[in-house]
N, CA and C atoms of all chains as a GROMACS GRO file, in nm:
protein
  618
    1MET      N    1  16.960   6.684   3.165
    1MET     CA    2  17.003   6.631   3.286
    1MET      C    3  17.109   6.557   3.305
    2PHE      N    4  17.182   6.524   3.402
    2PHE     CA    5  17.313   6.487   3.389
    2PHE      C    6  17.318   6.324   3.471
    3ILE      N    7  17.385   6.229   3.429
    3ILE     CA    8  17.396   6.107   3.459
    3ILE      C    9  17.519   6.054   3.503
    4THR      N   10  17.493   5.958   3.574
    4THR     CA   11  17.715   5.893   3.569
    4THR      C   12  17.637   5.768   3.514
    5VAL      N   13  17.747   5.758   3.443
    5VAL     CA   14  17.726   5.623   3.385
    5VAL      C   15  17.883   5.544   3.349
    6ALA      N   16  17.874   5.452   3.428
    6ALA     CA   17  17.989   5.348   3.454
    6ALA      C   18  18.102   5.442   3.505
    7GLY      N   19  18.067   5.546   3.579
    7GLY     CA   20  18.140   5.599   3.676
    7GLY      C   21  18.188   5.755   3.586
    8ILE      N   22  18.114   5.763   3.473
    8ILE     CA   23  18.155   5.911   3.425
    8ILE      C   24  18.027   5.992   3.420
    9LYS      N   25  18.049   6.101   3.442
    9LYS     CA   26  17.905   6.178   3.473
    9LYS      C   27  17.909   6.270   3.336
   10LYS      N   28  17.744   6.249   3.248
   10LYS     CA   29  17.759   6.316   3.120
   10LYS      C   30  17.617   6.360   3.093
   11GLU      N   31  17.588   6.434   3.044
   11GLU     CA   32  17.472   6.495   2.993
   11GLU      C   33  17.408   6.425   2.913
   12VAL      N   34  17.271   6.383   2.934
   12VAL     CA   35  17.176   6.304   2.838
   12VAL      C   36  17.041   6.402   2.813
   13GLU      N   37  16.953   6.386   2.719
   13GLU     CA   38  16.839   6.385   2.733
   13GLU      C   39  16.735   6.386   2.839
   14ASP      N   40  16.670   6.507   2.862
   14ASP     CA   41  16.544   6.446   2.995
   14ASP      C   42  16.460   6.339   2.910
   15GLY      N   43  16.436   6.294   2.973
   15GLY     CA   44  16.350   6.133   2.939
   15GLY      C   45  16.375   6.000   2.864
   16THR      N   46  16.521   6.067   2.891
   16THR     CA   47  16.605   5.920   2.836
   16THR      C   48  16.629   5.770   2.927
   17THR      N   49  16.567   5.670   2.812
   17THR     CA   50  16.564   5.542   2.874
   17THR      C   51  16.690   5.472   2.912
   18ILE      N   52  16.646   5.365   2.991
   18ILE     CA   53  16.806   5.284   2.988
   18ILE      C   54  16.806   5.238   2.834
   19GLU      N   55  16.717   5.177   2.763
   19GLU     CA   56  16.726   5.159   2.630
   19GLU      C   57  16.744   5.200   2.549
   20LYS      N   58  16.769   5.358   2.567
   20LYS     CA   59  16.815   5.466   2.464
   20LYS      C   60  16.943   5.459   2.540
   21LEU      N   61  16.987   5.467   2.651
   21LEU     CA   62  17.103   5.493   2.695
   21LEU      C   63  17.180   5.390   2.649
   22ILE      N   64  17.138   5.231   2.633
   22ILE     CA   65  17.227   5.138   2.592
   22ILE      C   66  17.280   5.170   2.439
   23LEU      N   67  17.171   5.229   2.345
   23LEU     CA   68  17.156   5.254   2.235
   23LEU      C   69  17.277   5.328   2.221
   24ASP      N   70  17.288   5.457   2.326
   24ASP     CA   71  17.352   5.600   2.277
   24ASP      C   72  17.500   5.541   2.333
   25GLU      N   73  17.549   5.443   2.435
   25GLU     CA   74  17.672   5.424   2.467
   25GLU      C   75  17.709   5.324   2.399
   26LYS      N   76  17.617   5.277   2.294
   26LYS     CA   77  17.719   5.140   2.209
   26LYS      C   78  17.732   5.005   2.272
   27ILE      N   79  17.613   4.974   2.389
   27ILE     CA   80  17.684   4.867   2.451
   27ILE      C   81  17.683   4.729   2.354
   28GLU      N   82  17.770   4.681   2.375
   28GLU     CA   83  17.790   4.519   2.308
   28GLU      C   84  17.724   4.420   2.330
   29ASN      N   85  17.677   4.341   2.252
   29ASN     CA   86  17.558   4.249   2.322
   29ASN      C   87  17.483   4.290   2.429
   30ALA      N   88  17.390   4.381   2.410
   30ALA     CA   89  17.312   4.442   2.550
   30ALA      C   90  17.241   4.355   2.547
   31GLU      N   91  17.167   4.235   2.473
   31GLU     CA   92  17.067   4.139   2.564
   31GLU      C   93  17.128   4.084   2.678
   32TYR      N   94  17.291   4.088   2.693
   32TYR     CA   95  17.353   3.992   2.756
   32TYR      C   96  17.373   4.104   2.904
   33VAL      N   97  17.333   4.210   2.899
   33VAL     CA   98  17.388   4.347   3.011
   33VAL      C   99  17.270   4.306   3.118
   34THR      N  100  17.289   4.325   3.250
   34THR     CA  101  17.242   4.337   3.351
   34THR      C  102  17.254   4.485   3.359
   35VAL      N  103  17.143   4.582   3.397
   35VAL     CA  104  17.174   4.723   3.442
   35VAL      C  105  17.119   4.754   3.583
   36THR      N  106  17.210   4.857   3.661
   36THR     CA  107  17.159   4.902   3.812
   36THR      C  108  17.148   5.035   3.774
   37VAL      N  109  17.059   5.105   3.833
   37VAL     CA  110  17.026   5.239   3.854
   37VAL      C  111  17.024   5.250   3.992
   38ASN      N  112  17.091   5.351   4.016
   38ASN     CA  113  17.115   5.373   4.184
   38ASN      C  114  17.130   5.250   4.227
   39ASP      N  115  17.251   5.121   4.228
   39ASP     CA  116  17.217   5.000   4.260
   39ASP      C  117  17.128   4.942   4.284
   40GLU      N  118  17.031   4.952   4.212
   40GLU     CA  119  16.898   4.843   4.210
   40GLU      C  120  16.894   4.851   4.059
   41PHE      N  121  16.884   4.669   4.070
   41PHE     CA  122  16.878   4.607   3.938
   41PHE      C  123  16.777   4.653   3.882
   42ALA      N  124  16.797   4.669   3.714
   42ALA     CA  125  16.654   4.749   3.676
   42ALA      C  126  16.592   4.604   3.614
   43ARG      N  127  16.460   4.608   3.574
   43ARG     CA  128  16.401   4.490   3.520
   43ARG      C  129  16.384   4.502   3.378
   44ARG      N  130  16.430   4.418   3.283
   44ARG     CA  131  16.459   4.454   3.137
   44ARG      C  132  16.337   4.466   3.075
   45GLU      N  133  16.221   4.409   3.124
   45GLU     CA  134  16.094   4.495   3.059
   45GLU      C  135  16.059   4.638   3.086
   46ASP      N  136  16.133   4.737   3.173
   46ASP     CA  137  16.119   4.788   3.194
   46ASP      C  138  16.222   4.925   3.134
   47PHE      N  139  16.305   4.849   3.062
   47PHE     CA  140  16.420   4.910   2.981
   47PHE      C  141  16.412   5.022   2.893
   48ASP      N  142  16.252   4.986   2.816
   48ASP     CA  143  16.225   5.116   2.753
   48ASP      C  144  16.110   5.154   2.766
   49LYS      N  145  16.072   5.183   2.887
   49LYS     CA  146  15.965   5.248   3.019
   49LYS      C  147  16.016   5.320   3.111
   50LYS      N  148  16.131   5.310   3.195
   50LYS     CA  149  16.138   5.386   3.297
   50LYS      C  150  16.257   5.497   3.225
   51ALA      N  151  16.196   5.594   3.230
   51ALA     CA  152  16.319   5.718   3.226
   51ALA      C  153  16.365   5.722   3.309
   52LEU      N  154  16.522   5.789   3.298
   52LEU     CA  155  16.627   5.797   3.400
   52LEU      C  156  16.612   5.929   3.450
   53GLY      N  157  16.642   5.975   3.573
   53GLY     CA  158  16.639   6.072   3.654
   53GLY      C  159  16.759   6.156   3.643
   54ASP      N  160  16.750   6.267   3.703
   54ASP     CA  161  16.863   6.388   3.710
   54ASP      C  162  16.944   6.289   3.830
   55ASN      N  163  17.087   6.324   3.789
   55ASN     CA  164  17.155   6.233   3.900
   55ASN      C  165  17.166   6.094   3.940
   56ASP      N  166  17.122   6.020   3.835
   56ASP     CA  167  17.119   5.876   3.859
   56ASP      C  168  17.244   5.822   3.832
   57VAL      N  169  17.269   5.711   3.870
   57VAL     CA  170  17.423   5.663   3.860
   57VAL      C  171  17.393   5.515   3.809
   58VAL      N  172  17.436   5.507   3.664
   58VAL     CA  173  17.390   5.378   3.590
   58VAL      C  174  17.539   5.308   3.571
   59GLU      N  175  17.503   5.147   3.591
   59GLU     CA  176  17.622   5.096   3.575
   59GLU      C  177  17.560   4.950   3.476
   60PHE      N  178  17.667   4.931   3.398
   60PHE     CA  179  17.640   4.817   3.283
   60PHE      C  180  17.721   4.695   3.312
   61LEU      N  181  17.634   4.529   3.362
   61LEU     CA  182  17.714   4.477   3.404
   61LEU      C  183  17.716   4.312   3.326
   62TYR      N  184  17.800   4.239   3.240
   62TYR     CA  185  17.810   4.168   3.121
   62TYR      C  186  17.778   4.032   3.209
   63PHE      N  187  17.681   3.978   3.173
   63PHE     CA  188  17.648   3.863   3.225
   63PHE      C  189  17.804   3.752   3.222
   64MET      N  190  17.801   3.709   3.329
   64MET     CA  191  17.941   3.631   3.316
   64MET      C  192  17.924   3.496   3.394
   65GLY      N  193  17.927   3.399   3.248
   65GLY     CA  194  17.948   3.266   3.302
   65GLY      C  195  17.978   3.174   3.186
   66GLY      N  196  17.933   3.010   3.179
   66GLY     CA  197  18.042   2.964   3.138
   66GLY      C  198  18.027   2.795   3.169
   67GLY      N  199  18.132   2.714   3.100
   67GLY     CA  200  18.113   2.590   3.147
   67GLY      C  201  18.205   2.465   3.107
   68SER      N  202  18.248   2.378   3.130
   68SER     CA  203  18.348   2.268   3.101
   68SER      C  204  18.286   2.209   2.980
   69PHE      N  205  18.190   2.219   2.916
   69PHE     CA  206  18.174   2.141   2.818
   69PHE      C  207  18.129   2.228   2.685
   70MET      N  208  19.985   4.044   2.672
   70MET     CA  209  20.071   3.948   2.787
   70MET      C  210  20.015   3.973   2.893
   71LEU      N  211  20.002   3.866   2.988
   71LEU     CA  212  19.940   3.943   3.152
   71LEU      C  213  20.054   3.876   3.216
   72PHE      N  214  20.050   3.995   3.342
   72PHE     CA  215  20.138   3.913   3.429
   72PHE      C  216  20.039   3.941   3.588
   73LEU      N  217  20.064   3.823   3.631
   73LEU     CA  218  20.028   3.742   3.781
   73LEU      C  219  20.067   3.741   3.849
   74ARG      N  220  20.112   3.833   3.992
   74ARG     CA  221  20.173   3.803   4.092
   74ARG      C  222  20.161   3.655   4.168
   75LYS      N  223  20.238   3.592   4.194
   75LYS     CA  224  20.243   3.428   4.269
   75LYS      C  225  20.132   3.420   4.351
   76LYS      N  226  20.104   3.508   4.449
   76LYS     CA  227  20.026   3.507   4.550
   76LYS      C  228  19.884   3.519   4.462
   77ASP      N  229  19.862   3.590   4.369
   77ASP     CA  230  19.761   3.611   4.289
   77ASP      C  231  19.703   3.467   4.264
   78TYR      N  232  19.794   3.407   4.194
   78TYR     CA  233  19.758   3.272   4.157
   78TYR      C  234  19.770   3.173   4.244
   79GLU      N  235  19.813   3.213   4.344
   79GLU     CA  236  19.788   3.122   4.440
   79GLU      C  237  19.634   3.122   4.540
   80LEU      N  238  19.597   3.228   4.566
   80LEU     CA  239  19.464   3.276   4.573
   80LEU      C  240  19.366   3.181   4.444
   81ILE      N  241  19.370   3.217   4.335
   81ILE     CA  242  19.307   3.150   4.241
   81ILE      C  243  19.281   3.017   4.249
   82LEU      N  244  19.440   2.968   4.288
   82LEU     CA  245  19.412   2.820   4.276
   82LEU      C  246  19.304   2.770   4.419
   83GLU      N  247  19.357   2.841   4.529
   83GLU     CA  248  19.280   2.829   4.674
   83GLU      C  249  19.155   2.831   4.681
   84HIS      N  250  19.134   2.933   4.587
   84HIS     CA  251  19.000   2.951   4.553
   84HIS      C  252  18.914   2.794   4.492
   85ALA      N  253  18.966   2.783   4.368
   85ALA     CA  254  18.926   2.668   4.270
   85ALA      C  255  18.932   2.530   4.325
   86LEU      N  256  19.045   2.522   4.433
   86LEU     CA  257  19.034   2.368   4.515
   86LEU      C  258  18.897   2.368   4.589
   87ASN      N  259  18.944   2.474   4.657
   87ASN     CA  260  18.797   2.500   4.758
   87ASN      C  261  18.660   2.467   4.708
   88GLY      N  262  18.621   2.496   4.594
   88GLY     CA  263  18.525   2.510   4.530
   88GLY      C  264  18.494   2.349   4.501
   89LEU      N  265  18.614   2.280   4.456
   89LEU     CA  266  18.580   2.150   4.460
   89LEU      C  267  18.450   2.062   4.505
   90PRO      N  268  18.388   2.019   4.442
   90PRO     CA  269  18.422   1.929   4.276
   90PRO      C  270  18.353   2.059   4.178
   91ASN      N  271  18.290   2.153   4.230
   91ASN     CA  272  18.193   2.259   4.149
   91ASN      C  273  18.346   2.371   4.106
   92GLU      N  274  18.297   2.423   3.965
   92GLU     CA  275  18.325   2.503   3.912
   92GLU      C  276  18.369   2.651   4.031
   93ALA      N  277  18.480   2.717   3.986
   93ALA     CA  278  18.521   2.830   4.085
   93ALA      C  279  18.542   2.956   4.015
   94CYS      N  280  18.510   3.073   4.022
   94CYS     CA  281  18.506   3.203   3.922
   94CYS      C  282  18.545   3.312   3.984
   95GLY      N  283  18.624   3.419   3.940
   95GLY     CA  284  18.612   3.530   3.975
   95GLY      C  285  18.669   3.671   3.889
   96LEU      N  286  18.723   3.771   3.903
   96LEU     CA  287  18.751   3.825   3.845
   96LEU      C  288  18.860   3.907   3.871
   97ILE      N  289  18.973   3.996   3.746
   97ILE     CA  290  19.031   4.006   3.802
   97ILE      C  291  19.098   4.114   3.736
   98ALA      N  292  19.160   4.255   3.780
   98ALA     CA  293  19.203   4.385   3.753
   98ALA      C  294  19.315   4.460   3.794
   99GLY      N  295  19.323   4.550   3.665
   99GLY     CA  296  19.485   4.577   3.705
   99GLY      C  297  19.517   4.740   3.640
  100VAL      N  298  19.613   4.729   3.617
  100VAL     CA  299  19.646   4.822   3.494
  100VAL      C  300  19.707   4.762   3.397
  101ILE      N  301  19.696   4.903   3.254
  101ILE     CA  302  19.757   4.859   3.119
  101ILE      C  303  19.846   4.962   3.079
  102LYS      N  304  20.004   4.878   3.057
  102LYS     CA  305  20.111   4.969   3.013
  102LYS      C  306  20.135   4.965   2.878
  103GLU      N  307  20.134   4.990   2.754
  103GLU     CA  308  20.116   4.975   2.637
  103GLU      C  309  20.042   4.841   2.598
  104ASP      N  310  20.096   4.754   2.567
  104ASP     CA  311  20.048   4.603   2.618
  104ASP      C  312  20.038   4.470   2.665
  105LYS      N  313  20.128   4.542   2.773
  105LYS     CA  314  20.109   4.469   2.913
  105LYS      C  315  20.033   4.484   3.005
  106LYS      N  316  19.945   4.377   3.017
  106LYS     CA  317  19.850   4.370   3.147
  106LYS      C  318  19.842   4.312   3.308
  107TYR      N  319  19.902   4.392   3.350
  107TYR     CA  320  19.960   4.351   3.500
  107TYR      C  321  19.835   4.375   3.588
  108ILE      N  322  19.837   4.240   3.663
  108ILE     CA  323  19.675   4.197   3.740
  108ILE      C  324  19.714   4.255   3.860
  109GLU      N  325  19.634   4.357   3.915
  109GLU     CA  326  19.687   4.387   4.070
  109GLU      C  327  19.606   4.345   4.174
  110LYS      N  328  19.504   4.255   4.142
  110LYS     CA  329  19.386   4.274   4.232
  110LYS      C  330  19.298   4.159   4.150
  111VAL      N  331  19.288   4.007   4.229
  111VAL     CA  332  19.210   3.938   4.247
  111VAL      C  333  19.083   3.942   4.324
  112TYR      N  334  18.972   3.882   4.282
  112TYR     CA  335  18.887   3.901   4.309
  112TYR      C  336  18.730   3.774   4.302
  113LEU      N  337  18.760   3.695   4.421
  113LEU     CA  338  18.694   3.574   4.437
  113LEU      C  339  18.561   3.596   4.444
  114LEU      N  340  18.484   3.531   4.341
  114LEU     CA  341  18.319   3.558   4.333
  114LEU      C  342  18.275   3.413   4.368
  115THR      N  343  18.118   3.418   4.389
  115THR     CA  344  18.044   3.259   4.406
  115THR      C  345  17.983   3.243   4.268
  116ASN      N  346  18.027   3.151   4.274
  116ASN     CA  347  17.901   3.055   4.146
  116ASN      C  348  17.777   3.028   4.215
  117ILE      N  349  17.726   3.125   4.140
  117ILE     CA  350  17.579   3.110   4.192
  117ILE      C  351  17.509   2.934   4.125
  118ASP      N  352  17.568   2.895   3.995
  118ASP     CA  353  17.499   2.790   3.986
  118ASP      C  354  17.548   2.648   4.039
  119VAL      N  355  17.648   2.700   4.163
  119VAL     CA  356  17.701   2.571   4.207
  119VAL      C  357  17.694   2.422   4.158
  120SER      N  358  17.766   2.450   4.041
  120SER     CA  359  17.768   2.306   3.932
  120SER      C  360  17.918   2.268   3.940
  121ARG      N  361  17.968   2.153   3.895
  121ARG     CA  362  18.102   2.114   3.830
  121ARG      C  363  18.054   2.131   3.710
  122GLU      N  364  17.992   2.160   3.635
  122GLU     CA  365  17.996   2.177   3.460
  122GLU      C  366  17.937   2.326   3.445
  123HIS      N  367  17.910   2.411   3.504
  123HIS     CA  368  17.877   2.584   3.478
  123HIS      C  369  17.920   2.641   3.593
  124PHE      N  370  17.926   2.781   3.558
  124PHE     CA  371  17.937   2.904   3.641
  124PHE      C  372  17.837   3.016   3.559
  125SER      N  373  17.821   3.103   3.684
  125SER     CA  374  17.778   3.190   3.680
  125SER      C  375  17.827   3.289   3.768
  126MET      N  376  17.809   3.411   3.760
  126MET     CA  377  17.910   3.501   3.870
  126MET      C  378  17.758   3.604   3.922
  127ASP      N  379  17.771   3.606   4.081
  127ASP     CA  380  17.669   3.646   4.145
  127ASP      C  381  17.672   3.813   4.077
  128PRO      N  382  17.565   3.874   4.008
  128PRO     CA  383  17.577   4.011   3.949
  128PRO      C  384  17.582   4.147   4.105
  129LYS      N  385  17.524   4.082   4.223
  129LYS     CA  386  17.556   4.187   4.326
  129LYS      C  387  17.693   4.198   4.324
  130GLU      N  388  17.754   4.032   4.323
  130GLU     CA  389  17.897   4.054   4.389
  130GLU      C  390  18.000   4.148   4.251
  131GLN      N  391  17.959   4.123   4.138
  131GLN     CA  392  17.989   4.158   4.010
  131GLN      C  393  17.988   4.357   4.014
  132LEU      N  394  17.850   4.351   4.098
  132LEU     CA  395  17.895   4.545   4.095
  132LEU      C  396  17.969   4.589   4.208
  133ALA      N  397  17.978   4.508   4.322
  133ALA     CA  398  18.065   4.534   4.427
  133ALA      C  399  18.227   4.551   4.342
  134VAL      N  400  18.254   4.456   4.260
  134VAL     CA  401  18.383   4.466   4.265
  134VAL      C  402  18.399   4.555   4.142
  135LEU      N  403  18.324   4.592   4.066
  135LEU     CA  404  18.292   4.715   3.957
  135LEU      C  405  18.325   4.858   4.048
  136LYS      N  406  18.263   4.866   4.132
  136LYS     CA  407  18.325   5.013   4.243
  136LYS      C  408  18.449   4.984   4.320
  137ASP      N  409  18.476   4.888   4.339
  137ASP     CA  410  18.596   4.849   4.382
  137ASP      C  411  18.748   4.910   4.276
  138ILE      N  412  18.715   4.817   4.186
  138ILE     CA  413  18.792   4.854   4.075
  138ILE      C  414  18.808   4.998   4.021
  139ARG      N  415  18.701   5.080   4.017
  139ARG     CA  416  18.718   5.243   3.992
  139ARG      C  417  18.756   5.296   4.141
  140ALA      N  418  18.744   5.221   4.227
  140ALA     CA  419  18.805   5.336   4.345
  140ALA      C  420  18.936   5.271   4.344
  141ASN      N  421  18.998   5.213   4.303
  141ASN     CA  422  19.140   5.172   4.319
  141ASN      C  423  19.205   5.212   4.172
  142ASN      N  424  19.128   5.290   4.071
  142ASN     CA  425  19.191   5.333   3.952
  142ASN      C  426  19.234   5.201   3.837
  143TYR      N  427  19.199   5.104   3.876
  143TYR     CA  428  19.216   4.993   3.810
  143TYR      C  429  19.102   4.999   3.697
  144VAL      N  430  19.140   4.878   3.581
  144VAL     CA  431  19.030   4.818   3.480
  144VAL      C  432  19.012   4.679   3.489
  145LEU      N  433  18.895   4.666   3.460
  145LEU     CA  434  18.841   4.519   3.463
  145LEU      C  435  18.949   4.461   3.351
  146LEU      N  436  19.043   4.328   3.376
  146LEU     CA  437  19.123   4.264   3.321
  146LEU      C  438  19.055   4.154   3.235
  147GLY      N  439  18.982   4.095   3.314
  147GLY     CA  440  18.907   3.985   3.267
  147GLY      C  441  18.836   3.873   3.404
  148ASN      N  442  18.786   3.788   3.322
  148ASN     CA  443  18.721   3.686   3.453
  148ASN      C  444  18.844   3.557   3.441
  149PHE      N  445  18.785   3.467   3.558
  149PHE     CA  446  18.865   3.335   3.558
  149PHE      C  447  18.759   3.231   3.614
  150HIS      N  448  18.765   3.117   3.574
  150HIS     CA  449  18.690   2.999   3.595
  150HIS      C  450  18.757   2.895   3.654
  151SER      N  451  18.714   2.803   3.701
  151SER     CA  452  18.813   2.638   3.668
  151SER      C  453  18.707   2.562   3.592
  152HIS      N  454  18.785   2.463   3.549
  152HIS     CA  455  18.771   2.340   3.479
  152HIS      C  456  18.793   2.243   3.590
  153PRO      N  457  18.718   2.163   3.625
  153PRO     CA  458  18.749   2.081   3.792
  153PRO      C  459  18.778   1.943   3.688
  154GLU      N  460  18.728   1.922   3.572
  154GLU     CA  461  18.777   1.746   3.500
  154GLU      C  462  18.767   1.793   3.381
  155THR      N  463  18.827   1.945   3.299
  155THR     CA  464  18.843   1.924   3.163
  155THR      C  465  18.967   1.997   3.153
  156PRO      N  466  19.032   2.007   3.046
  156PRO     CA  467  19.146   2.104   3.022
  156PRO      C  468  19.115   2.267   2.990
  157ALA      N  469  19.240   2.327   2.964
  157ALA     CA  470  19.221   2.458   3.029
  157ALA      C  471  19.215   2.534   2.868
  158ARG      N  472  19.071   2.501   2.836
  158ARG     CA  473  19.086   2.549   2.688
  158ARG      C  474  18.896   2.549   2.699
  159PRO      N  475  18.906   2.769   2.599
  159PRO     CA  476  18.722   2.768   2.639
  159PRO      C  477  18.628   2.632   2.526
  160SER      N  478  18.547   2.618   2.646
  160SER     CA  479  18.441   2.518   2.586
  160SER      C  480  18.325   2.574   2.506
  161LYS      N  481  18.276   2.478   2.458
  161LYS     CA  482  18.148   2.520   2.383
  161LYS      C  483  18.052   2.689   2.452
  162GLU      N  484  18.021   2.642   2.540
  162GLU     CA  485  17.958   2.711   2.641
  162GLU      C  486  18.026   2.824   2.668
  163ASP      N  487  18.178   2.826   2.697
  163ASP     CA  488  18.255   2.939   2.702
  163ASP      C  489  18.238   3.041   2.634
  164LYS      N  490  18.273   3.004   2.517
  164LYS     CA  491  18.265   3.106   2.393
  164LYS      C  492  18.143   3.151   2.384
  165ARG      N  493  18.053   3.067   2.378
  165ARG     CA  494  17.878   3.128   2.361
  165ARG      C  495  17.901   3.249   2.432
  166LEU      N  496  17.920   3.245   2.562
  166LEU     CA  497  17.888   3.333   2.660
  166LEU      C  498  18.008   3.416   2.712
  167ALA      N  499  18.093   3.416   2.596
  167ALA     CA  500  18.169   3.566   2.627
  167ALA      C  501  18.137   3.660   2.560
  168TYR      N  502  18.047   3.753   2.640
  168TYR     CA  503  18.033   3.858   2.532
  168TYR      C  504  18.117   3.952   2.525
  169ASP      N  505  18.168   4.010   2.629
  169ASP     CA  506  18.241   4.136   2.655
  169ASP      C  507  18.435   4.049   2.512
  170SER      N  508  18.401   4.116   2.388
  170SER     CA  509  18.562   4.095   2.358
  170SER      C  510  18.707   4.149   2.407
  171LYS      N  511  18.695   4.250   2.475
  171LYS     CA  512  18.819   4.338   2.503
  171LYS      C  513  18.851   4.262   2.639
  172ILE      N  514  18.796   4.166   2.723
  172ILE     CA  515  18.847   4.120   2.842
  172ILE      C  516  18.903   3.974   2.808
  173ASN      N  517  19.007   3.933   2.904
  173ASN     CA  518  19.095   3.795   2.916
  173ASN      C  519  18.986   3.703   3.010
  174TYR      N  520  18.990   3.635   2.925
  174TYR     CA  521  18.914   3.503   2.974
  174TYR      C  522  19.019   3.381   3.037
  175LEU      N  523  19.038   3.366   3.156
  175LEU     CA  524  19.115   3.270   3.204
  175LEU      C  525  19.056   3.145   3.257
  176ILE      N  526  19.137   3.042   3.233
  176ILE     CA  527  19.071   2.910   3.298
  176ILE      C  528  19.176   2.837   3.349
  177LEU      N  529  19.163   2.757   3.442
  177LEU     CA  530  19.247   2.726   3.535
  177LEU      C  531  19.188   2.569   3.542
  178SER      N  532  19.260   2.472   3.519
  178SER     CA  533  19.235   2.348   3.497
  178SER      C  534  19.270   2.274   3.621
  179LEU      N  535  19.248   2.195   3.648
  179LEU     CA  536  19.189   2.118   3.780
  179LEU      C  537  19.199   1.930   3.734
  180MET      N  538  19.160   1.913   3.645
  180MET     CA  539  19.177   1.800   3.533
  180MET      C  540  19.302   1.705   3.609
  181ASN      N  541  19.400   1.736   3.653
  181ASN     CA  542  19.500   1.704   3.682
  181ASN      C  543  19.557   1.814   3.847
  182PRO      N  544  19.491   1.734   3.930
  182PRO     CA  545  19.502   1.845   4.084
  182PRO      C  546  19.673   1.839   4.098
  183LYS      N  547  19.731   1.766   4.034
  183LYS     CA  548  19.866   1.805   4.113
  183LYS      C  549  19.982   1.864   4.003
  184GLN      N  550  19.911   1.903   3.867
  184GLN     CA  551  19.950   1.964   3.802
  184GLN      C  552  19.869   2.095   3.747
  185PRO      N  553  19.814   2.173   3.815
  185PRO     CA  554  19.693   2.288   3.766
  185PRO      C  555  19.748   2.347   3.658
  186VAL      N  556  19.697   2.388   3.547
  186VAL     CA  557  19.721   2.436   3.415
  186VAL      C  558  19.629   2.574   3.394
  187LEU      N  559  19.702   2.728   3.418
  187LEU     CA  560  19.621   2.821   3.424
  187LEU      C  561  19.692   2.896   3.245
  188LYS      N  562  19.571   2.897   3.155
  188LYS     CA  563  19.557   3.004   3.052
  188LYS      C  564  19.466   3.116   3.042
  189ALA      N  565  19.508   3.169   2.931
  189ALA     CA  566  19.465   3.340   2.906
  189ALA      C  567  19.374   3.331   2.745
  190PHE      N  568  19.257   3.359   2.753
  190PHE     CA  569  19.234   3.428   2.586
  190PHE      C  570  19.121   3.500   2.574
  191LEU      N  571  19.134   3.563   2.466
  191LEU     CA  572  19.072   3.634   2.430
  191LEU      C  573  18.997   3.575   2.293
  192ILE      N  574  18.854   3.595   2.347
  192ILE     CA  575  18.733   3.535   2.267
  192ILE      C  576  18.653   3.651   2.191
  193GLN      N  577  18.685   3.634   2.033
  193GLN     CA  578  18.582   3.736   1.955
  193GLN      C  579  18.470   3.668   1.893
  194GLU      N  580  18.379   3.725   1.919
  194GLU     CA  581  18.222   3.721   1.871
  194GLU      C  582  18.181   3.547   1.905
  195GLY      N  583  18.201   3.528   2.008
  195GLY     CA  584  18.164   3.384   2.022
  195GLY      C  585  18.224   3.255   1.978
  196LYS      N  586  18.355   3.287   1.906
  196LYS     CA  587  18.418   3.185   1.803
  196LYS      C  588  18.556   3.201   1.798
  197ASP      N  589  18.598   3.332   1.740
  197ASP     CA  590  18.740   3.332   1.747
  197ASP      C  591  18.826   3.344   1.857
  198VAL      N  592  18.892   3.236   1.898
  198VAL     CA  593  18.982   3.220   2.026
  198VAL      C  594  19.144   3.208   1.991
  199SER      N  595  19.190   3.341   2.084
  199SER     CA  596  19.345   3.340   2.085
  199SER      C  597  19.412   3.320   2.194
  200GLU      N  598  19.484   3.267   2.258
  200GLU     CA  599  19.546   3.234   2.367
  200GLU      C  600  19.675   3.383   2.401
  201GLU      N  601  19.675   3.426   2.508
  201GLU     CA  602  19.749   3.554   2.550
  201GLU      C  603  19.832   3.457   2.650
  202VAL      N  604  19.966   3.524   2.636
  202VAL     CA  605  20.094   3.459   2.729
  202VAL      C  606  19.990   3.508   2.896
  203ILE      N  607  20.037   3.438   2.984
  203ILE     CA  608  20.020   3.465   3.083
  203ILE      C  609  20.138   3.431   3.198
  204GLU      N  610  20.199   3.542   3.234
  204GLU     CA  611  20.327   3.517   3.295
  204GLU      C  612  20.293   3.520   3.438
  205ILE      N  613  20.358   3.413   3.555
  205ILE     CA  614  20.338   3.420   3.678
  205ILE      C  615  20.449   3.498   3.765
  206VAL      N  616  20.455   3.582   3.837
  206VAL     CA  617  20.581   3.638   3.849
  206VAL      C  618  20.564   3.626   4.027
   0.00000   0.00000   0.00000
């Protein structure tokens, strides 16, 4: 099936989960990445459960924060 | 080396001053030509922590920015935040939370409001900090 990852269309195996996609895409510090599928924020507990579908659009967002001290 | 237009620097400064006493934050995008990074667009985001000591960007705003960056054929060059009462250097928390080693982290110090200081950094593995020259043009 085909999905769009960070704006780039690519072919992935049927049944690919978000967790597998994170590994395949070699996402740095994945524990701090938020994922959207078709503009919906995915729940972390679903990363290894929910399979992506054909034509899904996936984005990875790094948590961005900090502080003064 | 980073290049920031004066009007965009003023946008960042105004956003930071409007956010006082809390930290303000945002994203920067543009183009890279060889070793030069040209900031073409500054995005002013909401600090959802509403804190004078911390900031977190709103993920929904981040997503909208990401789409705009792509639509403009820019790349995400980095983020910025203000330090209302401390110098323009990455704090322990800034370093710990710098998860993307490929982007620049800009810090605007308002410790002396009459003399704001903006500096840019690269942060590797949450500890190795190097300053990158930022030229306001």
